[in-house]
NUNUNU-482720 format. One record per residue (C-alpha): x, y, z; residue in one letter. Coordinates in nm, 4 decimals, always signed. Layout:
> c1; c2; c3; aa
> X; Y; Z; a $
...
END
This chain:
> c1; c2; c3; aa
> +10.5211; +13.2387; +10.3615; x $
> +10.8423; +13.1887; +10.1520; x $
> +10.9841; +13.4151; +9.8908; x $
> +10.8818; +13.2134; +9.5866; x $
> +10.5391; +13.1450; +9.7226; x $
> +10.2432; +13.3218; +9.5127; x $
> +9.9008; +13.2566; +9.4546; x $
> +9.7701; +13.0515; +9.1479; x $
> +9.6219; +13.3743; +8.9903; x $
> +9.9626; +13.5455; +9.0136; x $
> +10.1420; +13.2247; +8.8831; x $
> +9.9393; +13.1968; +8.5552; x $
> +10.0154; +13.5805; +8.5010; x $
> +10.3749; +13.4513; +8.4206; x $
> +10.2449; +13.2938; +8.1231; x $
> +10.2508; +13.4850; +7.8033; x $
> +10.0799; +13.4590; +7.4759; x $
> +10.2473; +13.2185; +7.2399; x $
> +10.4596; +13.0417; +7.5126; x $
> +10.5138; +12.6543; +7.4900; x $
> +10.3721; +12.5124; +7.8276; x $
> +10.4637; +12.1703; +7.9436; x $
> +10.2160; +12.0219; +8.2071; x $
> +10.3073; +11.7504; +8.4684; x $
> +10.0703; +11.4587; +8.5182; x $
> +9.9813; +11.1172; +8.4023; x $
> +9.6115; +11.0559; +8.2800; x $
> +9.4589; +11.0784; +8.6530; x $
> +9.7781; +11.1003; +8.8382; x $
> +9.9658; +11.3889; +8.9910; x $
> +9.7657; +11.6709; +8.8285; x $
> +9.8305; +12.0574; +8.9226; x $
> +9.4809; +12.1324; +8.9083; x $
> +9.4993; +12.4536; +9.1223; x $
> +9.7258; +12.6195; +8.8593; x $
> +9.5221; +12.4753; +8.5581; x $
> +9.2114; +12.6088; +8.7083; x $
> +9.3343; +12.9375; +8.7639; x $
> +9.4894; +12.9368; +8.4016; x $
> +9.1664; +12.8492; +8.2661; x $
> +8.9556; +13.1231; +8.4524; x $
> +9.2143; +13.3720; +8.3271; x $
> +9.1151; +13.2965; +7.9825; x $
> +8.7741; +13.2985; +8.0358; x $
> +8.8003; +13.6335; +8.1999; x $
> +9.0296; +13.8210; +7.9879; x $
> +9.0577; +13.6084; +7.6943; x $
> +9.4288; +13.5852; +7.7822; x $
> +9.7008; +13.4114; +7.7134; x $
> +9.6573; +13.3073; +7.3523; x $
> +9.7999; +13.0957; +7.0944; x $
> +9.9705; +12.8565; +7.3737; x $
> +10.1692; +12.5263; +7.2596; x $
> +10.1151; +12.2334; +7.4986; x $
> +10.3659; +11.9745; +7.5334; x $
> +10.2804; +11.6606; +7.7349; x $
> +10.3421; +11.2884; +7.7390; x $
> +10.0168; +11.1801; +7.8633; x $
> +9.7527; +11.4367; +7.9032; x $
> +9.6250; +11.4499; +8.2550; x $
> +9.2407; +11.4346; +8.2776; x $
> +8.9513; +11.2762; +8.4172; x $
> +8.7625; +11.2031; +8.0985; x $
> +8.5259; +11.5219; +8.1805; x $
> +8.6330; +11.8564; +8.3098; x $
> +8.9646; +11.8334; +8.5026; x $
> +9.3313; +11.8275; +8.3969; x $
> +9.3939; +11.9514; +8.0589; x $
> +9.0253; +11.9464; +7.9705; x $
> +9.0477; +12.2672; +8.1392; x $
> +9.2476; +12.4279; +7.8767; x $
> +9.0460; +12.2961; +7.5618; x $
> +8.9479; +12.6492; +7.4536; x $
> +8.9814; +12.7603; +7.0910; x $
> +9.2023; +13.0693; +7.0859; x $
> +9.3901; +12.9862; +7.4319; x $
> +9.5730; +12.7151; +7.2450; x $
> +9.7363; +12.7147; +6.8955; x $
> +9.9164; +12.3805; +6.9015; x $
> +9.9462; +12.0621; +7.1145; x $
> +10.2143; +11.8121; +7.0963; x $
> +10.1193; +11.5220; +7.2917; x $
> +10.1570; +11.1412; +7.3580; x $
> +9.7963; +11.0514; +7.4700; x $
> +9.4796; +11.2406; +7.4589; x $
> +9.2351; +10.9624; +7.5928; x $
> +9.1259; +11.1416; +7.9319; x $
> +9.1338; +11.4777; +7.7897; x $
> +8.8527; +11.4238; +7.5327; x $
> +8.8050; +11.7872; +7.4948; x $
> +9.1525; +11.8553; +7.4049; x $
> +9.1080; +11.5661; +7.1379; x $
> +8.7821; +11.7173; +6.9839; x $
> +8.9835; +12.0510; +6.9289; x $
> +9.2544; +11.8542; +6.7405; x $
> +9.0622; +11.6232; +6.5245; x $
> +8.8416; +11.9262; +6.4403; x $
> +9.0766; +12.1337; +6.3146; x $
> +9.0670; +12.4195; +6.5547; x $
> +9.4435; +12.3859; +6.6596; x $
> +9.7571; +12.2312; +6.5160; x $
> +9.8046; +11.9143; +6.6902; x $
> +10.0566; +11.6073; +6.6908; x $
> +10.0473; +11.2659; +6.8361; x $
> +10.3796; +11.0961; +6.9256; x $
> +10.4814; +10.8221; +7.1379; x $
> +10.4626; +10.8943; +7.4929; x $
> +10.8316; +10.7707; +7.5586; x $
> +10.9635; +10.9677; +7.3063; x $
> +10.7974; +11.2993; +7.4503; x $
> +10.9317; +11.1933; +7.8006; x $
> +11.2780; +11.1494; +7.6478; x $
> +11.2448; +11.4758; +7.4803; x $
> +11.2334; +11.6764; +7.7942; x $
> +11.5891; +11.5459; +7.8780; x $
> +11.6968; +11.6039; +7.5280; x $
> +11.5576; +11.9858; +7.5717; x $
> +11.7161; +12.0049; +7.8908; x $
> +12.0686; +11.8667; +7.7370; x $
> +12.0488; +12.1212; +7.4432; x $
> +11.9940; +11.8766; +7.1822; x $
> +11.7933; +11.9603; +6.8581; x $
> +11.5944; +11.6371; +6.8582; x $
> +11.5402; +11.2907; +6.9986; x $
> +11.6728; +10.9910; +6.7878; x $
> +11.5152; +10.6815; +6.8097; x $
> +11.4023; +10.3494; +6.6412; x $
> +11.0378; +10.4234; +6.8016; x $
> +10.7526; +10.5073; +6.5622; x $
> +10.9276; +10.3459; +6.2407; x $
> +10.6451; +10.1967; +6.0204; x $
> +10.3650; +10.3383; +6.2326; x $
> +10.1210; +10.6736; +6.1778; x $
> +10.4149; +10.8755; +6.3285; x $
> +10.6417; +10.7888; +6.0604; x $
> +10.6773; +11.0915; +5.8017; x $
> +10.6286; +10.8742; +5.5379; x $
> +10.2915; +10.7729; +5.6472; x $
> +10.1422; +11.0572; +5.8767; x $
> +10.4469; +11.2037; +6.0539; x $
> +10.2138; +11.2097; +6.3775; x $
> +9.9956; +11.5127; +6.2558; x $
> +9.6462; +11.4951; +6.3522; x $
> +9.4647; +11.7053; +6.1094; x $
> +9.5094; +11.9234; +5.7874; x $
> +9.5756; +12.2588; +5.9537; x $
> +9.9044; +12.0774; +6.0998; x $
> +10.1411; +12.1090; +5.8258; x $
> +10.4998; +12.1649; +5.9885; x $
> +10.7163; +11.8297; +5.9744; x $
> +10.8517; +11.7446; +6.3281; x $
> +10.9835; +11.4163; +6.2554; x $
> +11.2168; +11.3084; +5.9970; x $
> +11.4169; +10.9712; +5.8728; x $
> +11.7531; +10.9555; +5.9260; x $
> +12.0079; +10.6926; +5.8600; x $
> +12.2590; +10.5816; +6.1276; x $
> +12.5192; +10.3318; +6.0547; x $
> +12.2869; +10.1732; +5.7864; x $
> +12.0015; +10.1645; +6.0149; x $
> +11.6876; +10.3706; +5.9743; x $
> +11.5663; +10.5764; +6.2721; x $
> +11.3367; +10.8700; +6.3495; x $
> +11.4550; +11.2084; +6.4558; x $
> +11.1998; +11.4115; +6.6366; x $
> +11.2532; +11.7843; +6.6733; x $
> +11.2993; +11.9357; +7.0181; x $
> +11.1198; +12.2533; +7.1165; x $
> +11.1953; +12.5624; +7.3651; x $
> +10.9877; +12.5182; +7.6692; x $
> +10.8866; +12.8489; +7.8090; x $
> +10.6955; +12.7312; +8.1230; x $
> +10.6917; +12.4091; +8.3008; x $
> +10.4058; +12.3388; +8.5618; x $
> +10.5090; +12.0600; +8.7810; x $
> +10.3682; +11.9229; +9.1165; x $
> +10.5006; +11.8050; +9.4368; x $
> +10.4129; +11.7478; +9.7877; x $
> +10.6379; +11.9937; +10.0120; x $
> +10.8031; +12.3098; +9.9248; x $
> +11.0621; +12.4130; +10.2195; x $
> +11.1167; +12.7774; +10.2709; x $
> +11.4098; +12.7568; +10.0289; x $
> +11.1970; +12.6383; +9.7442; x $
> +11.3121; +12.2821; +9.7214; x $
> +11.0301; +12.0474; +9.6204; x $
> +10.9949; +11.6888; +9.7302; x $
> +10.7223; +11.4401; +9.6295; x $
> +10.6778; +11.1860; +9.8986; x $
> +10.2923; +11.1795; +9.8817; x $
> +10.2862; +11.1404; +9.4963; x $
> +10.2084; +10.8067; +9.3786; x $
> +10.4526; +10.9079; +9.0578; x $
> +10.7642; +11.0734; +9.0096; x $
> +10.6767; +11.1058; +8.6204; x $
> +10.8853; +11.3777; +8.4334; x $
> +10.8864; +11.6618; +8.6721; x $
> +11.2614; +11.6872; +8.7213; x $
> +11.3171; +11.6766; +8.3319; x $
> +11.0397; +11.9099; +8.2632; x $
> +11.1884; +12.1878; +8.5083; x $
> +11.5296; +12.1453; +8.3498; x $
> +11.3948; +12.1640; +8.0171; x $
> +11.2194; +12.4853; +8.0922; x $
> +11.5208; +12.6510; +8.2861; x $
> +11.7804; +12.5706; +8.0233; x $
> +11.5316; +12.6997; +7.7632; x $
> +11.5476; +13.0022; +7.9471; x $
> +11.1985; +12.9713; +8.0857; x $
> +11.0202; +12.9408; +8.4065; x $
> +10.9023; +12.6809; +8.6543; x $
> +10.5909; +12.6774; +8.8606; x $
> +10.5318; +12.4201; +9.1094; x $
> +10.2155; +12.3234; +9.3138; x $
> +10.2570; +12.1818; +9.6420; x $
> +10.0359; +12.0625; +9.9080; x $
> +10.2263; +12.2036; +10.1909; x $
> +10.5187; +12.4163; +10.3014; x $
> +10.7686; +12.3125; +10.5529; x $
> +11.0573; +12.4829; +10.7243; x $
> +11.4019; +12.5346; +10.5354; x $
> +11.6522; +12.2629; +10.5952; x $
> +11.3919; +12.0205; +10.6919; x $
> +11.3704; +11.8127; +10.3633; x $
> +11.6410; +11.5394; +10.3218; x $
> +11.8395; +11.5837; +10.0034; x $
> +11.7318; +11.2319; +9.8957; x $
> +11.3880; +11.3576; +9.9121; x $
> +11.4144; +11.6462; +9.7015; x $
> +11.2983; +11.5892; +9.3656; x $
> +11.3315; +11.9474; +9.2138; x $
> +11.5907; +12.1991; +9.3627; x $
> +11.5177; +12.5374; +9.4425; x $
> +11.7680; +12.6906; +9.1866; x $
> +11.5165; +12.5381; +8.9102; x $
> +11.2034; +12.6824; +9.0739; x $
> +11.0610; +13.0268; +8.9985; x $
> +10.7271; +13.0205; +9.1817; x $
> +10.5394; +12.8091; +9.4189; x $
> +10.1675; +12.7607; +9.4582; x $
> +10.0224; +12.5899; +9.7673; x $
> +9.7096; +12.4129; +9.6467; x $
> +9.3752; +12.3782; +9.7991; x $
> +9.3115; +11.9974; +9.9296; x $
> +9.0386; +11.9472; +9.6601; x $
> +9.2765; +12.0487; +9.3657; x $
> +9.5682; +11.8368; +9.4963; x $
> +9.4301; +11.4719; +9.5143; x $
> +9.6757; +11.1731; +9.4800; x $
> +9.4895; +11.0840; +9.1726; x $
> +9.1586; +11.1210; +9.0413; x $
> +9.0462; +10.7939; +9.1645; x $
> +9.1890; +10.8116; +9.5094; x $
> +9.2160; +11.1288; +9.7427; x $
> +9.5102; +10.9794; +9.9119; x $
> +9.6628; +10.6218; +9.9870; x $
> +9.9836; +10.5582; +10.1497; x $
> +9.9752; +10.2301; +9.9518; x $
> +10.0202; +10.4158; +9.6284; x $
> +10.3187; +10.6290; +9.7359; x $
> +10.4833; +10.3492; +9.8967; x $
> +10.4895; +10.5004; +10.2571; x $
> +10.2845; +10.1834; +10.3882; x $
> +10.2170; +9.8505; +10.2428; x $
> +9.9129; +9.7004; +10.2145; x $
> +9.8448; +9.3801; +10.4069; x $
> +9.8209; +9.0557; +10.2100; x $
> +9.4892; +8.9296; +10.2048; x $
> +9.2816; +8.6796; +10.0373; x $
> +9.1049; +8.8816; +9.7446; x $
> +8.7444; +8.7911; +9.6249; x $
> +8.7381; +8.6200; +9.3043; x $
> +8.6371; +8.8367; +9.0255; x $
> +8.3335; +8.7017; +8.8348; x $
> +8.4230; +8.4765; +8.5379; x $
> +8.3160; +8.6829; +8.2370; x $
> +8.4715; +8.7371; +7.8803; x $
> +8.7164; +9.0101; +8.0149; x $
> +8.8438; +8.7388; +8.2634; x $
> +8.8710; +8.4593; +8.0324; x $
> +9.0765; +8.6954; +7.7949; x $
> +9.2897; +8.7888; +8.1012; x $
> +9.3285; +8.4358; +8.2097; x $
> +9.4405; +8.2970; +7.8576; x $
> +9.6871; +8.5967; +7.8653; x $
> +9.8210; +8.5199; +8.2160; x $
> +9.9108; +8.1818; +8.1006; x $
> +10.1976; +8.3441; +7.9021; x $
> +10.3318; +8.5382; +8.1794; x $
> +10.7272; +8.4975; +8.1946; x $
> +10.7362; +8.3258; +8.5430; x $
> +11.0648; +8.3443; +8.7314; x $
> +11.0854; +8.6958; +8.7456; x $
> +11.0458; +8.8219; +8.3794; x $
> +10.9563; +9.1805; +8.3469; x $
> +10.6043; +9.2663; +8.2172; x $
> +10.4019; +9.5858; +8.1000; x $
> +10.0258; +9.5606; +8.1332; x $
> +9.8409; +9.8144; +7.9099; x $
> +9.5172; +10.0074; +8.0197; x $
> +9.1718; +9.8545; +7.9601; x $
> +9.1620; +9.4811; +7.9241; x $
> +9.5124; +9.3975; +7.9992; x $
> +9.4509; +9.5589; +8.3543; x $
> +9.2721; +9.2312; +8.4170; x $
> +9.5594; +9.0293; +8.4012; x $
> +9.7061; +9.1710; +8.7157; x $
> +9.3895; +9.0708; +8.8863; x $
> +9.4335; +8.7247; +8.7563; x $
> +9.7702; +8.7065; +8.8719; x $
> +9.6911; +8.8031; +9.2084; x $
> +9.3911; +8.5686; +9.2399; x $
> +9.6212; +8.2898; +9.1295; x $
> +9.9172; +8.4047; +9.3836; x $
> +10.1346; +8.4779; +9.0912; x $
> +10.2475; +8.8138; +9.1658; x $
> +10.5616; +8.6829; +9.3350; x $
> +10.6557; +8.4991; +9.0058; x $
> +10.6524; +8.7669; +8.7853; x $
> +10.7504; +9.1473; +8.7777; x $
> +10.4640; +9.3980; +8.6819; x $
> +10.5312; +9.7397; +8.5335; x $
> +10.3484; +10.0566; +8.4086; x $
> +10.5072; +10.3064; +8.2097; x $
> +10.5110; +10.5986; +8.4059; x $
> +10.7661; +10.4538; +8.6554; x $
> +10.6326; +10.1646; +8.8799; x $
> +10.8141; +9.8067; +8.9015; x $
> +10.6773; +9.5401; +9.1047; x $
> +10.3534; +9.5125; +9.3164; x $
> +9.9822; +9.5285; +9.1531; x $
> +9.9144; +9.7696; +8.9025; x $
> +9.6230; +9.9642; +8.9585; x $
> +9.3272; +10.0393; +8.7189; x $
> +9.0853; +10.2965; +8.6369; x $
> +9.1787; +10.6642; +8.7225; x $
> +9.4563; +10.4955; +8.9238; x $
> +9.6004; +10.3435; +8.6376; x $
> +10.0005; +10.3989; +8.6331; x $
> +10.0236; +10.3577; +8.9793; x $
> +10.0905; +10.0339; +9.1948; x $
> +9.9897; +9.8845; +9.5403; x $
> +10.3089; +9.7345; +9.7056; x $
> +10.5613; +9.8423; +9.4207; x $
> +10.9131; +9.7876; +9.4698; x $
> +11.0331; +10.0963; +9.3268; x $
> +10.9147; +10.4155; +9.1543; x $
> +11.1503; +10.5418; +8.8943; x $
> +11.0995; +10.8291; +8.6585; x $
> +10.8838; +10.7911; +8.3399; x $
> +11.1884; +10.8536; +8.1134; x $
> +11.4062; +10.5915; +8.3140; x $
> +11.1061; +10.3492; +8.2770; x $
> +11.0952; +10.4214; +7.8669; x $
> +11.4820; +10.3649; +7.8637; x $
> +11.4562; +10.0158; +7.9832; x $
> +11.1291; +9.9388; +7.7758; x $
> +11.2928; +10.0925; +7.4479; x $
> +11.6274; +9.8810; +7.5068; x $
> +11.4257; +9.5569; +7.5058; x $
> +11.3977; +9.5076; +7.8684; x $
> +11.0386; +9.3859; +7.8694; x $
> +11.0101; +9.0164; +7.8389; x $
> +10.6235; +9.0342; +7.7870; x $
> +10.4102; +9.3431; +7.6919; x $
> +10.0058; +9.3093; +7.7225; x $
> +9.8155; +9.5758; +7.5275; x $
> +9.4809; +9.6399; +7.4082; x $
> +9.3666; +9.6243; +7.0660; x $
> +9.0672; +9.8172; +6.8706; x $
> +9.1183; +9.7444; +6.5065; x $
> +9.3372; +9.4443; +6.3703; x $
> +9.4187; +9.3973; +6.0010; x $
> +9.4868; +9.0949; +5.8029; x $
> +9.8759; +9.1384; +5.8378; x $
> +9.8617; +9.2054; +6.2158; x $
> +9.8615; +9.5799; +6.2161; x $
> +9.6812; +9.7201; +6.5196; x $
> +9.4935; +10.0768; +6.5672; x $
> +9.4264; +10.1955; +6.9262; x $
> +9.5308; +10.5583; +6.8736; x $
> +9.2498; +10.7159; +6.6112; x $
> +8.8915; +10.6565; +6.5318; x $
> +8.7551; +10.9137; +6.3220; x $
> +8.6988; +11.2245; +6.5229; x $
> +8.7782; +11.0166; +6.8654; x $
> +9.1437; +11.0576; +6.9578; x $
> +9.2751; +10.8523; +7.2321; x $
> +9.6262; +10.8683; +7.1046; x $
> +9.9050; +10.6053; +7.1065; x $
> +10.0406; +10.6699; +7.4557; x $
> +10.3251; +10.4424; +7.5452; x $
> +10.1794; +10.1670; +7.3120; x $
> +10.4458; +10.2301; +7.0050; x $
> +10.7340; +10.2177; +7.2441; x $
> +10.6137; +9.9084; +7.4240; x $
> +10.4782; +9.7100; +7.1276; x $
> +10.8119; +9.7904; +6.9099; x $
> +11.0494; +9.6947; +7.1843; x $
> +10.9316; +9.4045; +7.3924; x $
> +11.0433; +9.0505; +7.3464; x $
> +10.6826; +8.9197; +7.2879; x $
> +10.3477; +9.1109; +7.2836; x $
> +10.0133; +9.0126; +7.3353; x $
> +9.7150; +9.2166; +7.2050; x $
> +9.4049; +9.1362; +7.4097; x $
> +9.0342; +9.2461; +7.3778; x $
> +8.6733; +9.1280; +7.2736; x $
> +8.6352; +8.9979; +6.9479; x $
> +8.3828; +9.2278; +6.8492; x $
> +8.2729; +9.5569; +6.9771; x $
> +7.9366; +9.7315; +7.0314; x $
> +7.6871; +9.5293; +7.2510; x $
> +7.8611; +9.2003; +7.2813; x $
> +7.6937; +8.9858; +7.5384; x $
> +7.8624; +8.6487; +7.6558; x $
> +7.7971; +8.4057; +7.9502; x $
> +8.0194; +8.0941; +8.0727; x $
> +7.8002; +7.7845; +8.0911; x $
> +7.9334; +7.4309; +8.1902; x $
> +8.2952; +7.5255; +8.0854; x $
> +8.1803; +7.6686; +7.7307; x $
> +8.1614; +8.0148; +7.5882; x $
> +7.7992; +8.1114; +7.4970; x $
> +7.7514; +8.4209; +7.2785; x $
> +7.4006; +8.5700; +7.3781; x $
> +7.4504; +8.8860; +7.1766; x $
> +7.6989; +8.9689; +6.9009; x $
> +7.8735; +9.3003; +6.9042; x $
> +7.7688; +9.5454; +6.6384; x $
> +8.1065; +9.5837; +6.4690; x $
> +8.4017; +9.3833; +6.3910; x $
> +8.7598; +9.4538; +6.5062; x $
> +8.9142; +9.2403; +6.2405; x $
> +8.9248; +9.4153; +5.9536; x $
> +9.1261; +9.4572; +5.6121; x $
> +9.2909; +9.7755; +5.6891; x $
> +9.3067; +9.9615; +6.0177; x $
> +9.2524; +10.3273; +6.0176; x $
> +9.5754; +10.4100; +6.1740; x $
> +9.8681; +10.1988; +6.2135; x $
> +9.9716; +10.2199; +6.5763; x $
> +10.1754; +9.8927; +6.5623; x $
> +10.3196; +9.7387; +6.2431; x $
> +10.2786; +9.3671; +6.1984; x $
> +10.5280; +9.3888; +5.8843; x $
> +10.7848; +9.5421; +6.1235; x $
> +10.7494; +9.2763; +6.4096; x $
> +10.7713; +9.0155; +6.1526; x $
> +11.1011; +9.1481; +6.0454; x $
> +11.2184; +9.1746; +6.3761; x $
> +11.0994; +8.8103; +6.4830; x $
> +10.8844; +8.9200; +6.7730; x $
> +10.6313; +8.6464; +6.8671; x $
> +10.2777; +8.8342; +6.8594; x $
> +9.9649; +8.6839; +6.9739; x $
> +9.6048; +8.8468; +6.9629; x $
> +9.4024; +8.7005; +7.2421; x $
> +9.0010; +8.7202; +7.2495; x $
> +8.7401; +8.5491; +7.4369; x $
> +8.6754; +8.2962; +7.1744; x $
> +8.9939; +8.2436; +6.9819; x $
> +9.3465; +8.3143; +6.9527; x $
> +9.5510; +8.4338; +6.6713; x $
> +9.9388; +8.4246; +6.6063; x $
> +10.1207; +8.6806; +6.3723; x $
> +10.2933; +8.4872; +6.0786; x $
> +10.4936; +8.6384; +5.7930; x $
> +10.1827; +8.5874; +5.5679; x $
> +9.9480; +8.7319; +5.8120; x $
> +9.7230; +8.6158; +6.1120; x $
> +9.6655; +8.2443; +6.1710; x $
> +9.3858; +8.1055; +6.3841; x $
> +9.5508; +7.8754; +6.6331; x $
> +9.2976; +7.8197; +6.9276; x $
> +8.9226; +7.8485; +6.9835; x $
> +8.7000; +7.8448; +7.2773; x $
> +8.4810; +7.5529; +7.3759; x $
> +8.1198; +7.6258; +7.2486; x $
> +8.2309; +7.8589; +6.9617; x $
> +8.1438; +7.7892; +6.6062; x $
> +8.4238; +7.8410; +6.3788; x $
> +8.2243; +7.9656; +6.0786; x $
> +7.9419; +8.1385; +6.2687; x $
> +8.1221; +8.2973; +6.5774; x $
> +8.4496; +8.3676; +6.3832; x $
> +8.4854; +8.3703; +6.0235; x $
> +8.1540; +8.5486; +5.9656; x $
> +8.2686; +8.8089; +6.2130; x $
> +8.5685; +8.9097; +6.0138; x $
> +8.6380; +9.1210; +5.7294; x $
> +8.8847; +8.8767; +5.5992; x $
> +8.9675; +8.4922; +5.6360; x $
> +9.2919; +8.4268; +5.8616; x $
> +9.5314; +8.1597; +5.8076; x $
> +9.3619; +7.8278; +5.9356; x $
> +9.5819; +7.4994; +6.0056; x $
> +9.6049; +7.3334; +6.3271; x $
> +9.3517; +7.4713; +6.5604; x $
> +9.3202; +7.3532; +6.9253; x $
> +9.0887; +7.4161; +7.2076; x $
> +9.1845; +7.6819; +7.4278; x $
> +9.2539; +7.5205; +7.7721; x $
> +8.9597; +7.4299; +7.9383; x $
> +9.0661; +7.5445; +8.2876; x $
> +9.0278; +7.9220; +8.1837; x $
> +8.6511; +7.8789; +8.1507; x $
> +8.6039; +7.7123; +8.4971; x $
> +8.4870; +7.9338; +8.7966; x $
> +8.7541; +7.7703; +9.0402; x $
> +9.1181; +7.8808; +9.0139; x $
> +9.3187; +7.7671; +8.7241; x $
END
């Protein structure tokens, strides 16, 4: 045992009522579950600690019980400030029901906020979020009526409007690594992502707080190369050795050397995925890939299929695919492995990735869509009591050189088939996605038009383009009836001019 090593139970005793706590992890990746489980058990047994504020970029969770779902107890929490709530639905329900105060800010903003807290800055200054629901002139990122404090303000710098997100003192950072040496240095060699562990630790230490690190093994002092150490001993207050079941690499994979880069997956001919509506969307989107090395971000959900299509077509060497928590190159993973990649070229920190994104480094962003308005606004963040949150969507969509939103044309029971090179709609979805006004503006069509950013909306049956006067229908799938299958399924009439047929090769079972 090393001096800083304590049990998970002892570690959570260091957390006091009213503390602001930041938790490592990105959705299903790199979650310190040993500590989170101990913290939940402490609250259940002693009703302590209470009134915590949780600060997180993308809430770690599995959509059920693990991750921040463990901390979703009224009384335990007073406030959450987070980027993405999708895989922590219990936390989201606390927020939407008004049982806690809650904010939803762009994921990249919170990632940068850790660095700004560490640097002693009073806030994070950025263009990200203007004209979306986090703009204080709209909702200010507030999730419910119980949330009244303004944490975002509009400022003007050199004649340009920007948003200033107030920083917060961090009392406790709970991070995760692979190895701790006897001196307390933390490495991450078996972690699939680096995320924000170092900046979270710095934020806590420079706030006068503490850092608790969960690891899977203890190694002798001086055996870790300085290049392997992610968080130095000087920033660590307590180390918890986790049980294997509480330290899986991701919620989808116990451990794979292909995800942490310690080994490369052998190249092999992958089995062709079935030709269905999602693949049609992925194929049409893949035709827009910036071949020649352009950098691309693929969002969660339908956009994940673009990586599969690129792999099938042997296009991965011609583009650079990325995911926001820090992987560059290789083939991005899906499901509960989302955020990782196989055969990635490099794994950088999440804040560095968002530096590149925010500065306009993405040649193309491919993102999902749930609601689309006549003026091209997109909502993916809030649907009544369901709170996925914005995640990195705002950072990525506002800053990329070109954006493609993709998803099925309708939702709720849509059934289709591909027959003889044509799309056949067997059963229409019960709800339309194309509506007059979205519930929440996660992407502003107006701002995109003012910036001159090319925007496409790709579905299985048609393609739209954003123009100054709104959505224009530009392509239609073979076999689709314009009036019955498109216009009747929309709450508004798009601009209709020259409409061409979607590329026939998209609807063939063989490679394009």
